KOLGUBA-792404 format. One record per residue (C-alpha): residue number from 0; residue in three letters; x negated, y, z. Coordinates in Angstrom, 3 decimals. Layout:
<rs>
+-----+------+----------+----------+----------+
! seq ! type !        x !        y !        z !
+-----+------+----------+----------+----------+
! NUM !  ALA !        X !        Y !        Z !
...
+-----+------+----------+----------+----------+
</rs>
This chain:
<rs>
+-----+------+----------+----------+----------+
! seq ! type !        x !        y !        z !
+-----+------+----------+----------+----------+
!   0 !  MET !    2.277 !   18.778 !   -6.480 !
!   1 !  PHE !    1.093 !   20.630 !   -3.403 !
!   2 !  ASP !    2.102 !   23.890 !   -1.731 !
!   3 !  TRP !   -0.690 !   25.865 !   -0.089 !
!   4 !  ARG !    1.435 !   26.725 !    2.949 !
!   5 !  GLU !    1.619 !   23.031 !    3.831 !
!   6 !  ARG !   -2.129 !   22.529 !    4.237 !
!   7 !  HIS !   -1.590 !   19.609 !    6.599 !
!   8 !  LEU !   -0.203 !   17.747 !    3.558 !
!   9 !  ILE !   -3.189 !   18.431 !    1.315 !
!  10 !  GLY !   -4.002 !   14.727 !    1.064 !
!  11 !  ALA !   -0.601 !   13.737 !   -0.325 !
!  12 !  PRO !   -1.086 !   14.674 !   -3.995 !
!  13 !  PHE !   -4.563 !   13.141 !   -3.995 !
!  14 !  LEU !   -3.220 !    9.837 !   -2.643 !
!  15 !  ALA !   -0.540 !    9.793 !   -5.338 !
!  16 !  ALA !   -3.054 !   10.698 !   -8.027 !
!  17 !  ARG !   -5.572 !    8.023 !   -7.028 !
!  18 !  ALA !   -2.821 !    5.412 !   -6.879 !
!  19 !  ALA !   -1.692 !    6.377 !  -10.388 !
!  20 !  LEU !   -5.232 !    5.999 !  -11.690 !
!  21 !  ARG !   -5.696 !    2.619 !   -9.981 !
!  22 !  THR !   -2.374 !    1.450 !  -11.459 !
!  23 !  GLY !   -3.663 !    2.119 !  -14.940 !
!  24 !  ILE !   -2.522 !    5.562 !  -16.040 !
!  25 !  GLY !   -4.706 !    6.758 !  -18.884 !
!  26 !  LEU !   -4.938 !   10.534 !  -18.365 !
!  27 !  LEU !   -3.749 !   12.396 !  -15.303 !
!  28 !  ASP !   -3.070 !   16.101 !  -14.813 !
!  29 !  LEU !   -2.901 !   17.186 !  -11.161 !
!  30 !  ALA !   -1.250 !   20.529 !  -10.444 !
!  31 !  ILE !   -2.291 !   22.016 !   -7.105 !
!  32 !  PRO !   -2.966 !   25.553 !   -5.851 !
!  33 !  SER !   -6.462 !   26.910 !   -6.289 !
!  34 !  GLU !   -7.041 !   26.674 !   -2.527 !
!  35 !  ALA !   -6.826 !   22.883 !   -2.764 !
!  36 !  HIS !   -9.286 !   22.534 !   -5.638 !
!  37 !  ILE !  -12.045 !   22.181 !   -3.061 !
!  38 !  MET !  -10.967 !   18.527 !   -2.815 !
!  39 !  ALA !  -11.302 !   17.933 !   -6.561 !
!  40 !  PRO !  -14.725 !   16.239 !   -6.237 !
!  41 !  SER !  -13.004 !   13.438 !   -4.311 !
!  42 !  LEU !  -11.071 !   12.554 !   -7.471 !
!  43 !  PRO !  -13.211 !   13.465 !  -10.493 !
!  44 !  GLU !  -11.122 !   11.373 !  -12.888 !
!  45 !  ALA !   -8.154 !   13.772 !  -12.776 !
!  46 !  MET !   -7.761 !   17.017 !  -14.702 !
!  47 !  TYR !   -6.874 !   19.940 !  -12.458 !
!  48 !  TYR !   -4.521 !   22.867 !  -12.963 !
!  49 !  ASP !   -3.173 !   25.582 !  -10.721 !
!  50 !  ILE !    0.330 !   24.781 !   -9.553 !
!  51 !  ASP !    1.672 !   27.865 !  -11.337 !
!  52 !  GLU !   -0.153 !   27.104 !  -14.573 !
!  53 !  LEU !    0.921 !   23.570 !  -15.438 !
!  54 !  PRO !    0.331 !   23.272 !  -19.196 !
!  55 !  ASP !    3.298 !   22.914 !  -21.522 !
!  56 !  LYS !    2.576 !   19.362 !  -22.638 !
!  57 !  ASP !    4.647 !   16.362 !  -23.638 !
!  58 !  TYR !    3.861 !   14.180 !  -20.646 !
!  59 !  ALA !    4.633 !   10.458 !  -20.770 !
!  60 !  ALA !    5.949 !   10.774 !  -17.200 !
!  61 !  THR !    5.855 !   13.286 !  -14.347 !
!  62 !  ALA !    5.975 !   13.020 !  -10.556 !
!  63 !  ILE !    6.807 !   15.847 !   -8.180 !
!  64 !  GLY !    7.011 !   16.042 !   -4.410 !
!  65 !  PRO !    3.927 !   14.875 !   -2.488 !
!  66 !  GLY !    2.740 !   17.852 !   -0.432 !
!  67 !  LEU !    5.449 !   20.157 !   -1.772 !
!  68 !  VAL !    7.785 !   22.254 !    0.379 !
!  69 !  ASP !   11.372 !   23.117 !   -0.495 !
!  70 !  ASP !   11.309 !   26.801 !   -1.425 !
!  71 !  GLU !   11.662 !   29.148 !   -4.399 !
!  72 !  ARG !    8.259 !   28.154 !   -5.735 !
!  73 !  SER !    9.169 !   24.483 !   -5.797 !
!  74 !  ASP !   12.501 !   25.363 !   -7.421 !
!  75 !  ARG !   10.643 !   27.114 !  -10.253 !
!  76 !  LEU !    8.371 !   24.115 !  -10.664 !
!  77 !  TRP !   11.412 !   21.855 !  -10.713 !
!  78 !  GLN !   12.953 !   23.879 !  -13.528 !
!  79 !  THR !    9.784 !   23.296 !  -15.551 !
!  80 !  VAL !    9.421 !   19.553 !  -15.055 !
!  81 !  SER !   13.140 !   18.677 !  -15.124 !
!  82 !  ARG !   13.515 !   20.017 !  -18.673 !
!  83 !  GLN !   11.263 !   17.280 !  -20.044 !
!  84 !  SER !   12.961 !   14.312 !  -21.655 !
!  85 !  LYS !   10.484 !   11.789 !  -20.230 !
!  86 !  PRO !   10.715 !    9.928 !  -16.874 !
!  87 !  LEU !   10.523 !   11.991 !  -13.692 !
!  88 !  ILE !    9.770 !   10.620 !  -10.213 !
!  89 !  VAL !   10.906 !   12.740 !   -7.252 !
!  90 !  ASP !    9.545 !   12.222 !   -3.755 !
!  91 !  ALA !    8.999 !   13.931 !   -0.405 !
!  92 !  GLY !    9.319 !   17.721 !   -0.494 !
!  93 !  ALA !   11.157 !   17.704 !   -3.837 !
!  94 !  LEU !   13.981 !   15.487 !   -2.555 !
!  95 !  THR !   16.843 !   17.947 !   -2.231 !
!  96 !  THR !   20.467 !   17.985 !   -3.282 !
!  97 !  GLU !   19.563 !   20.585 !   -5.928 !
!  98 !  HIS !   17.217 !   18.114 !   -7.602 !
!  99 !  LEU !   19.626 !   15.398 !   -8.653 !
! 100 !  ALA !   19.685 !   15.924 !  -12.403 !
! 101 !  ALA !   17.054 !   16.010 !  -15.135 !
! 102 !  GLU !   16.834 !   15.640 !  -18.910 !
! 103 !  GLY !   15.062 !   12.275 !  -18.752 !
! 104 !  PRO !   15.294 !    9.173 !  -16.518 !
! 105 !  LEU !   15.204 !   10.305 !  -12.887 !
! 106 !  THR !   13.883 !    8.179 !  -10.012 !
! 107 !  LEU !   14.389 !    9.296 !   -6.401 !
! 108 !  THR !   12.284 !    7.663 !   -3.676 !
! 109 !  PRO !   13.682 !    8.597 !   -0.248 !
! 110 !  HIS !   13.083 !    6.952 !    3.095 !
! 111 !  PRO !   16.251 !    6.670 !    5.253 !
! 112 !  GLY !   15.748 !   10.099 !    6.839 !
! 113 !  GLU !   15.440 !   11.790 !    3.462 !
! 114 !  PHE !   18.378 !    9.819 !    2.116 !
! 115 !  ALA !   20.452 !   10.953 !    5.097 !
! 116 !  ARG !   19.828 !   14.568 !    4.045 !
! 117 !  LEU !   20.786 !   13.795 !    0.442 !
! 118 !  THR !   24.019 !   12.035 !    1.366 !
! 119 !  GLY !   25.106 !   13.950 !    4.474 !
! 120 !  ARG !   25.287 !   10.674 !    6.384 !
! 121 !  SER !   23.395 !    9.618 !    9.487 !
! 122 !  VAL !   20.446 !    7.250 !    9.331 !
! 123 !  ALA !   22.461 !    4.771 !   11.405 !
! 124 !  GLU !   25.295 !    4.820 !    8.853 !
! 125 !  ILE !   22.858 !    4.256 !    5.999 !
! 126 !  GLU !   21.043 !    1.405 !    7.727 !
! 127 !  ALA !   24.363 !   -0.289 !    8.511 !
! 128 !  ASP !   25.420 !   -0.422 !    4.830 !
! 129 !  ARG !   22.289 !    0.245 !    2.804 !
! 130 !  PHE !   23.133 !   -1.358 !   -0.498 !
! 131 !  ARG !   26.691 !   -0.077 !   -0.854 !
! 132 !  ILE !   25.744 !    3.500 !   -0.002 !
! 133 !  ALA !   22.651 !    3.396 !   -2.231 !
! 134 !  SER !   24.611 !    1.825 !   -5.084 !
! 135 !  ASP !   27.417 !    4.388 !   -4.866 !
! 136 !  PHE !   24.924 !    7.253 !   -4.770 !
! 137 !  ALA !   22.912 !    6.028 !   -7.774 !
! 138 !  ARG !   26.057 !    5.449 !   -9.842 !
! 139 !  HIS !   27.625 !    8.798 !   -8.901 !
! 140 !  HIS !   24.516 !   10.822 !   -9.789 !
! 141 !  GLY !   23.260 !    8.620 !  -12.638 !
! 142 !  VAL !   19.817 !    8.160 !  -11.091 !
! 143 !  HIS !   17.394 !    5.392 !  -10.286 !
! 144 !  LEU !   17.094 !    5.116 !   -6.498 !
! 145 !  ILE !   14.374 !    3.504 !   -4.400 !
! 146 !  LEU !   15.523 !    3.428 !   -0.778 !
! 147 !  LYS !   12.444 !    2.597 !    1.255 !
! 148 !  GLY !   12.450 !    0.334 !    4.283 !
! 149 !  THR !   11.476 !   -3.122 !    5.489 !
! 150 !  HIS !   13.446 !   -4.462 !    2.533 !
! 151 !  THR !   13.216 !   -1.670 !   -0.026 !
! 152 !  LEU !   16.187 !   -1.355 !   -2.375 !
! 153 !  ILE !   15.663 !   -0.620 !   -6.073 !
! 154 !  VAL !   18.957 !    0.562 !   -7.596 !
! 155 !  LYS !   19.723 !    1.423 !  -11.227 !
! 156 !  PRO !   22.012 !    4.223 !  -12.445 !
! 157 !  ASP !   24.803 !    1.684 !  -13.038 !
! 158 !  GLY !   24.743 !    0.753 !   -9.336 !
! 159 !  THR !   23.153 !   -2.680 !   -9.750 !
! 160 !  GLY !   19.831 !   -3.369 !   -8.137 !
! 161 !  ALA !   17.260 !   -5.555 !   -6.485 !
! 162 !  VAL !   15.825 !   -6.055 !   -3.019 !
! 163 !  ASN !   12.117 !   -6.329 !   -2.309 !
! 164 !  THR !   11.595 !   -9.282 !    0.035 !
! 165 !  VAL !    7.808 !   -8.944 !    0.334 !
! 166 !  GLN !    7.242 !   -7.520 !    3.803 !
! 167 !  ALA !    4.079 !   -5.577 !    4.622 !
! 168 !  ALA !    3.758 !   -4.014 !    8.057 !
! 169 !  ALA !    0.741 !   -2.048 !    6.835 !
! 170 !  LEU !    3.064 !    0.209 !    4.816 !
! 171 !  SER !    4.510 !    1.814 !    7.962 !
! 172 !  LYS !    1.773 !    4.434 !    7.733 !
! 173 !  GLY !    1.567 !    8.033 !    6.629 !
! 174 !  GLY !    0.647 !    8.266 !    2.963 !
! 175 !  SER !    2.244 !    4.987 !    1.888 !
! 176 !  GLY !    5.083 !    6.780 !    0.129 !
! 177 !  ASP !    2.611 !    8.945 !   -1.785 !
! 178 !  VAL !    0.855 !    5.801 !   -2.987 !
! 179 !  LEU !    4.139 !    4.372 !   -4.249 !
! 180 !  THR !    4.885 !    7.618 !   -6.090 !
! 181 !  GLY !    1.570 !    7.406 !   -7.910 !
! 182 !  MET !    2.176 !    3.780 !   -8.856 !
! 183 !  LEU !    5.639 !    4.637 !  -10.150 !
! 184 !  LEU !    4.182 !    7.451 !  -12.235 !
! 185 !  ALA !    1.639 !    5.148 !  -13.841 !
! 186 !  LEU !    4.101 !    2.366 !  -14.613 !
! 187 !  TRP !    6.710 !    4.701 !  -16.106 !
! 188 !  ALA !    3.956 !    6.273 !  -18.211 !
! 189 !  ARG !    2.861 !    2.826 !  -19.397 !
! 190 !  THR !    6.246 !    1.269 !  -20.206 !
! 191 !  ASP !    5.241 !    0.753 !  -23.837 !
! 192 !  ARG !    2.139 !   -1.202 !  -22.791 !
! 193 !  ILE !    3.397 !   -3.421 !  -19.982 !
! 194 !  ASP !    4.833 !   -6.825 !  -20.826 !
! 195 !  THR !    7.269 !   -7.521 !  -17.981 !
! 196 !  GLU !   10.958 !   -8.219 !  -17.540 !
! 197 !  SER !   11.004 !   -6.062 !  -14.409 !
! 198 !  SER !   11.751 !   -2.359 !  -14.479 !
! 199 !  PRO !    8.848 !    0.002 !  -13.671 !
! 200 !  ASN !   10.521 !    0.682 !  -10.324 !
! 201 !  GLU !   10.806 !   -2.992 !   -9.397 !
! 202 !  GLN !    7.238 !   -3.622 !  -10.530 !
! 203 !  ALA !    5.829 !   -0.683 !   -8.556 !
! 204 !  VAL !    7.621 !   -1.610 !   -5.334 !
! 205 !  LEU !    6.462 !   -5.220 !   -5.638 !
! 206 !  TRP !    2.835 !   -4.332 !   -6.402 !
! 207 !  HIS !    2.846 !   -1.794 !   -3.571 !
! 208 !  ALA !    3.895 !   -4.448 !   -1.054 !
! 209 !  LEU !    1.530 !   -7.089 !   -2.473 !
! 210 !  ALA !   -1.403 !   -4.678 !   -2.330 !
! 211 !  ALA !   -0.627 !   -3.923 !    1.314 !
! 212 !  GLN !   -0.406 !   -7.634 !    2.076 !
! 213 !  ALA !   -3.741 !   -8.246 !    0.363 !
! 214 !  ALA !   -5.398 !   -5.431 !    2.304 !
! 215 !  SER !   -3.967 !   -6.902 !    5.513 !
! 216 !  ARG !   -5.787 !  -10.159 !    4.832 !
! 217 !  GLN !   -9.084 !   -8.278 !    4.972 !
! 218 !  MET !   -8.334 !   -6.437 !    8.232 !
! 219 !  HIS !   -5.621 !   -6.104 !   10.855 !
! 220 !  PRO !   -2.465 !   -4.493 !    9.391 !
! 221 !  ALA !   -2.696 !   -1.738 !   12.008 !
! 222 !  SER !   -6.067 !   -0.745 !   10.543 !
! 223 !  VAL !   -4.949 !   -0.646 !    6.903 !
! 224 !  LEU !   -4.823 !    2.891 !    5.508 !
! 225 !  ALA !   -3.016 !    4.164 !    2.444 !
! 226 !  THR !   -6.401 !    4.454 !    0.745 !
! 227 !  ASP !   -7.059 !    0.750 !    1.458 !
! 228 !  VAL !   -3.807 !   -0.139 !   -0.288 !
! 229 !  ILE !   -4.851 !    1.933 !   -3.303 !
! 230 !  GLU !   -8.214 !    0.210 !   -3.572 !
! 231 !  THR !   -6.481 !   -3.189 !   -3.473 !
! 232 !  ILE !   -4.102 !   -2.489 !   -6.370 !
! 233 !  GLY !   -6.572 !   -3.697 !   -8.990 !
! 234 !  ARG !   -6.952 !   -7.072 !   -7.272 !
! 235 !  ILE !   -3.265 !   -8.030 !   -7.089 !
+-----+------+----------+----------+----------+
</rs>
C-alpha cells in the first residue's frame, strides 16, 4: 500500500509485491494511488487497483504498510483490511499503536526504532532485553511479532518464539523490510500448500536471510540490493 504524498517511498510496495510473487503467491492485487500506476509495467504480473478502490474480496492474506503514511487515509484503509478474518501482515507506515488488533491472525514486523514507538521504550532498552520485551508485547496484544535485527526474533501470540541465527550483512539496506513483508504475505497465503513444521513467519525470516547470503556469494554484500535478494529467493 502506498500513499501518494510519500513519493520517495514509491518503490516500497513494488519490492514487497515482487518478493511475494517470487515466494510463490498465486495471484496478487496491488493497491496504490493512480499516480503510482506509471510503475505498473515494471511488475506486469500483479493486478492493480487504486488505493481507495480495493475490491471487496476474500483474500487469502493481506499486507499493509510499505510506502504508507500514518494519517486518516491509512486509518480508513486499516478499517477495511482489519475486518477480514484471514492473516494480516503489518509493516512500516502501518505500524502504529492503533493497529494492534484485527479479526484474523496479525503479524507485526517492526525494526527496533518502530518497536520503540509501539512500546514507549527506548531503542537501548529494547536491545538490552529483546526477547523478554518482545515476548511480553506479543502475549499482551495477542499478535505474532517479528522484531528485526542481526538476530531477528519471531514471537508467537503465546509469548514463545524463535531466534534467526542466519546472519546476512546484505540485509542492512533500504528495502529489505519490504522484501520480508512480501515473503510473509506469500507464505501466509500458501499455508495450505506448504509442507513444513515451521510457521510462515519463521520460514519467511529464514528464507529472507538465506537469499541474502546467497546473493552475497555472487557479489560483495555491500553491493547487494533488495532486488538482488528477491531474484535469489527461487534458488534457495
